[in-house]
N, C-alpha and C positions, 0 to 999 in steps of 0.2 A: 504493499499499500504506500502511495506517495505521502510524504510528509510536507510537501510544498503548501498545499491548502491556501492558494493565493487569495482566496476570497477574504480570508481573515488576517492577511498580512498588511500592515501599514508601512512596514520598513524592511527592506532587504539590504544586507551588507554583502558586498562583493569583494573577494580578493582580486588582485590584478594580474600579475604574472602567472601564467599557467591555468588561469581560470577564464579571464576575459581575452587576454592577448598572449600570443606565442612570441616571447622576446628573447629566447635562449640564444638565437643566432647573433643578435646584437650584443648580447652580454659576453658571449664568447669572443666576438670580434674585438670589443673593447678591452676585454682582459688580456688578450694576447698582444695587443698594441701596447698596453701598459706594461706587461711583463718584458717585452722587447726593449721598451724605453729604459727600463731598469736593469737591462742585461741579465734578466732571470730567464730560466727555461720556460718554454710555453706549454700549454695544455690543449686537450682536444675538445671538440664541441660536445661529444658524448659525456665527457667528464663534467663539463660546466652544466649540462642538462640534469645530471645526477646531484649536483651540489647546490643549485639555485633554490631559492624559496624562503630563505630566513634573513634576507637583507644583505646589503653590500658588504658590510663589516664581517659577517659570518662567511660569505663567499670568499672574501680575501683571506680570511684565516684558514679556511679549508684548502684553498690553493697552496698557501705557503706551507702548511702542514704536510701536503703531498710532495712539494718540491724540496723542502729542507727538513732535516731531523730536528733542528733546534732553531726555528725562525724567531727573531727578536720583536719585541713590541715596536721598535723603530722601523723595522721592515714592514710590519703590518700597517703602521700609520702611512708610510711612504707609499705602499701599494694601494691602500684604500683612497688616499687623496688623488693619486695619479689616475686610478680607475674611474672615480666619480668624475674627474675633470674630462677625461677621454670620452666616457660615455655620454656625458651631458652635451657634448658638441654634436653628436649624431645619434639620437635616441631611436630613430625609426628607419634605419636603412632596410632591414629585412622584417621588422616586427609587423605582425598582422593580427587582426581580430579573428578569433576562432569561429569557424562555421557554426551557426546556430545561436550565436550570442546576440546579434542585432535584433532578430525577431523577438527574443525574449525580453530585451530592454524596451523595445517598442511596446510590447504587450503590457509590461508592468507600468510604463509611463501612461499609457492610454487608460489604465484602470486605477490611476491616482495613487499608486504605491511610491512612497519616498525611497530613493535609492542613495547609498553611500559607497564609496570605494575605500576599503580598509586594507592597507598594504604595509608590508615591512620595508618597501623601497622608500628612499628619502622623498618627502612630500613634493619637493620642487621637481624631481624627475618624474614622479608618477603623474603630476599635473601636466608636464610636458608631453608625455605619451598620450594622455587622454586628449589634449588639445590637437596634436598632430593627427590622431586617428578619428577626430570628430566625435568623440565620446563624451566630452565634458558636459554637454548640455543634459545628459541623463542623471548626473550626480549632484545631489544638493550639498554633499560633504565629501571631502577627500581627506583621509587621515593616513599620514605616512609613518614610517618607522621612527622618524625623528620629530613627530608632531607633539607627542606626549612623553612623559617619563618612562612609560613601559610600551612594549610592542607585543604583538602576538608571539607565543601562545598565552601571554597575559591577557585577561579579559578586559583590561582597562579601555583599549581602543573601541571595543564593541559596546561596552557600557557608556562610554562618552557619547557615541552616536545616539544611542537610545535616550539618554537623558537630554541631549541637545534637541532632539526632535520630539521629546515627551512621548515616547512610545514604549509600551510595556513589553516584557520578554515574550509573552504568548503571542504578540502581534508581530514579532521580529523573526527573521530568517537569515542565517548565514550561508553564503554559497562560496566554496573555496575549493582547493585541490590537494591540500596537504594535511598532515597530522597537526600542524601548527593551527590550522583553521578549526579542525575538529575539537582540539583541546581548548582553544579560546572560547568556542561556542559552548562547550560543556561547562566551563568555569563561569560563563556569563549567564547560564541557564537558558540558552536558546536553542532552537532547532538548527541542524546544519546538514546541507546537502553538498556532496563533493562530485566533482567531475572526474572521469576516468582517465582523461588525456593529459593532465597537468604535470607538474613537477613535484615530487614528494621525496626529495633527497635520496633517490635511488631505492626507495622502499615501496613495497606493495601498498597501495592506498587502503586496501581491505584489512591490513594488519592492525590499524588503529580503530577497527570496528565502527565505521561511520553509519549513521542512521540510514542514509540512502546515497547510492552512486548512480550518476546518469552519464551517458556517452555524449550527449548534446543538451545544452540548455533549452533548446526549442522543444524538447520532449515535455518540459513542464508546461508549455503553452498547450500542447495537445491534450495533456492530462486534464488541465483546468477547463479547457473548452468542453470536454466530455462531461466533466463533473458539473458544469453549469447547465448543460442541457438535460441532465438526468432529472 
């Protein structure tokens, strides 16, 4: 049974990378440009796809752990600053909106559901991607990994959106692609649906026992239309 129940949702919170957009190719590109600038060894796109999802700082930490036995805090700061600068210059060379996302956003907007983007990506970069891909108009709020003192899997970003929009947990839904999203939703006391195609740090999304997994977000539109006609 679907837990979407869109008729009773006043607020839907969306993760960005791996949920709304496939950004791994650009993250890979920016990472290797950054590594080359610092004369570090490079990594593969498959590795980046397995490592993304917990924010830029965690990605850089994972890359350095793979490359060096004992990476220093100074190396981490250097790589992080370089990576963010490089990535910010060209956010959307190959980044694309996943199939099935736009029909779902349009449907939610048409039915008056408030939408917010809650990501661990720095807020400025998240807003940049949403602007370039013409997604900004859908979202009343954008909360990045650096917007608040805590980031997912801490529930604070989710609770912040609910409080800002004055929406209760029962009327709120989280949609993401990783264990971070599932855990944040559980801790915030809200329902969570995850997509099967995203980034989950190389782990099977079913391992974190999500309430529901969908292959495309447009499936939720089809479910809701059937429910409304019943």
